Structures are given as C-alpha cells and as structure tokens.
N, C-alpha and C positions, 0 to 999 in steps of 0.2 A: 570607853573612857568617860569618867564622870567630870563634873564641873570643877571639882577641887584639883584634879590632875591638870586640867587646862590652865587654871589660874596659877598653879605652881610653876608652869612652864613659861608664862608670860614675861617674867623678868629676864629669862635667858634669851627669849626671842627679841626682846627690846635691846639687849646688849649686842646681839648679833646684828640687828638692823643699824644700830649706831656705829658699830665697827665697820660695817659695809659702807655706809654713807660718809663717814668722816675719814676713813683710811683707805680702803680698797678702791673705791670709785675714783677719788681724786688722783691716786697713783696711776691707775689705768689711763686716765685722761692725759696725764703728764707724759707717760710713756708713748702714747699715740702721737702727741704733739712733737716730742723729740724725734720720733721715727719719721714723721712727715718733714720736719726741718732737715734732718740728715739726707733724706731723699731729694729735697729741693735744691741742694747745693749744686752749683754749676761752675765751670771753669771761668776764672776772672773774678769771682767773689772774694772780697776781703773778709777775713775771718779772725776770730780769736779762739785759741784752743782752751781746754779746761785748765791747762798749766799756765795760761797767760801769754802764750806766744802769738804774736800778731803776724799775719802773712797773707799771701794771695794764693788762691787755689790754682794750681798749674795743670793738674791731671787728676781724673777720678777713675779709679779701677773698681768697677761694679762687681766683678767676680770675687775679688778679695775683700771688698768693703773698705778699701783704703783710699786716702786722699794725699796727693803730693802737694805740699805747700812751700812756696818760696818765701823765705824770711830774709832778714838782713844778714844772717849768718850763712845762708845757703838754702838748699832744698832739703826738706824733711818729710818723711812719710808718716802719716797718722791714720788711726782708725777713724772712720766717719763719726763714730760715737764720741770721739775726743774733741769735736768741734762744738763749742758752746755758744758762740755768738756770731752772727753774720753782720758785718759792718757796712756793706755796700749800700744798703737802703738807708741806714742811719746817716751816712756821710753825704748822701745825695739829697736828703730831706732839708728843706729850708729851716734856718734857725730863727726862732722868734726873738725879737728884741724886747728887753725888759727896760722899763723906764725907771 
C-alpha cells in the first residue's frame, strides 16, 4: 500500500470512529445501565412502568424475567424491562426547600 491509498481511507476511518463514539458506545452504556437497574429491583420497591403505571413490586420471577406489581387496580405481571423508574429512593430522599 502506498501513501495515497492510506490517505484515501482516512475519511472512512474517521466516519467509523465518529459513528462508534457518538452512537454505538453510548447505546451500549445505556443498555448496561438498564440491565443493572432491572437486576437491582427488589420486592417492596415502588416503580413506574414504561406505560406510566405506578405500583409496588410484590414478586420477582427470575426464571421468566417477570415482575408482579400491585397497582390501584389490582396485580399485574410485567417484564422486567418494562420497569422504567424506581421511586422508592426518590420518595425517601429529603426535599430541598426553595426560598
């Protein structure tokens, strides 16, 4: 390979590097955080599902990857991945007063 060939490939390599650092790497990090969040759920946590349903975790079935949530309307089974927010820590945190 001569220098002209290498120089011709540099823009392609730069595009691949930008694609990796701006798209692929952040998505992998987000997937890892979501997986850790889903695995950290425990019975008694107050959660919100991706569809906006608020409830309290009653049972976790690790084999099937499902969670039984008690809502105001009754008990509903969801996939672990359908849980978007855990409210227990947010509800227990002290609220800052604004003057």
